[in-house]
C-alpha positions in Angstrom: 98.2 104.5 118.5 96.4 104.7 115.2 92.7 105.4 115.8 91.2 105.9 112.4 91.5 106.2 108.7 91.2 109.4 106.6 90.3 108.7 103.0 90.6 111.5 100.4 88.7 111.4 97.1 90.3 113.8 94.6 87.5 115.4 92.5 87.1 117.7 89.6 83.9 119.0 91.3 84.5 118.6 95.0 81.4 120.6 96.0 79.1 118.4 94.0 80.8 115.2 95.3 80.6 116.5 98.9 76.9 117.2 98.5 76.5 113.6 97.0 78.3 112.1 100.0 76.2 114.1 102.4 72.8 114.1 100.8 72.6 110.9 98.7 74.8 108.6 100.7 73.7 110.2 104.0 77.1 110.3 105.7 77.2 112.7 108.6 80.1 115.1 108.7 81.7 118.2 110.0 82.9 121.4 108.3 86.6 121.6 109.0 86.4 125.3 107.9 85.8 127.0 104.6 83.4 124.3 103.4 85.9 121.5 103.7 83.5 118.8 104.7 84.9 115.6 106.4 82.5 112.7 106.7 82.1 109.9 109.2 82.5 106.6 107.5 81.1 103.2 108.4 83.5 100.6 109.7 86.6 100.1 107.5 89.2 97.6 106.5 92.5 97.8 104.8 94.2 95.2 102.6 97.5 95.0 100.8 97.4 93.3 97.4 100.4 92.4 95.2 100.9 94.2 91.9 103.3 94.0 89.0 102.4 97.5 88.0 102.7 100.9 89.7 101.4 100.9 93.3 98.0 102.5 93.7 95.2 102.8 96.2 91.5 101.9 95.7 88.3 102.9 97.6 85.2 100.6 97.7 82.1 101.2 99.7 80.8 97.9 101.1 77.2 96.9 101.3 75.2 94.1 103.1 72.8 94.0 100.2 74.2 95.5 97.0 70.9 95.1 94.9 68.9 97.0 97.6 71.6 99.7 97.9 71.6 100.2 94.1 67.8 100.3 94.0 67.9 103.0 96.8 70.6 105.0 94.8 68.6 104.7 91.5 65.6 106.1 93.3 67.7 109.2 94.1 68.8 109.6 90.5 72.2 108.0 90.8 73.6 106.5 87.6 74.8 102.9 87.9 77.7 102.8 85.5 78.6 99.1 85.9 75.9 96.7 86.9 76.5 94.1 89.5 79.0 91.4 88.5 80.0 88.3 90.4 83.7 88.3 91.4 85.4 85.6 93.4 85.5 87.9 96.5 82.0 89.5 96.1 79.5 91.2 93.9 80.8 94.5 92.4 79.0 97.5 90.8 79.9 101.1 90.1 78.0 104.4 90.4 78.8 107.8 89.0 79.6 110.7 91.2 78.4 114.2 90.2 82.0 115.0 89.2 81.9 112.2 86.6 84.2 109.9 88.6 83.1 106.3 89.3 82.8 104.9 92.8 82.8 101.1 93.2 80.5 99.4 95.7 80.6 95.7 96.6 78.8 93.1 98.7 81.6 90.9 100.1 81.4 87.2 99.9 84.4 86.8 102.3 84.6 87.2 106.1 84.9 90.9 106.8 87.6 92.2 109.2 85.4 94.8 110.9 83.3 92.0 112.4 86.4 90.9 114.5 
């Protein structure tokens, strides 16, 4: 039986992004050996969306209150690269990881599956 999901974020500066996930986002984790940190995530969902292009995967962090989350992240020096924008399915914003990659966050406006 499947009992979890393991997400991998490929990074040009994995050590800095690991520190960000641990210290800024506050996710607890374990060292799987040699500094390979694996973090506990909040509840998760998975969805399959149609595409006409190449198949790809996306990672979004979900928030109950996106504005408050962004304020908290700003106070920790995190750059907001795309300000909140209304989408049909939620409010979306993006922050910059230390590696330079962008990480999207959103406040859903739809029923969430992890409440089932």
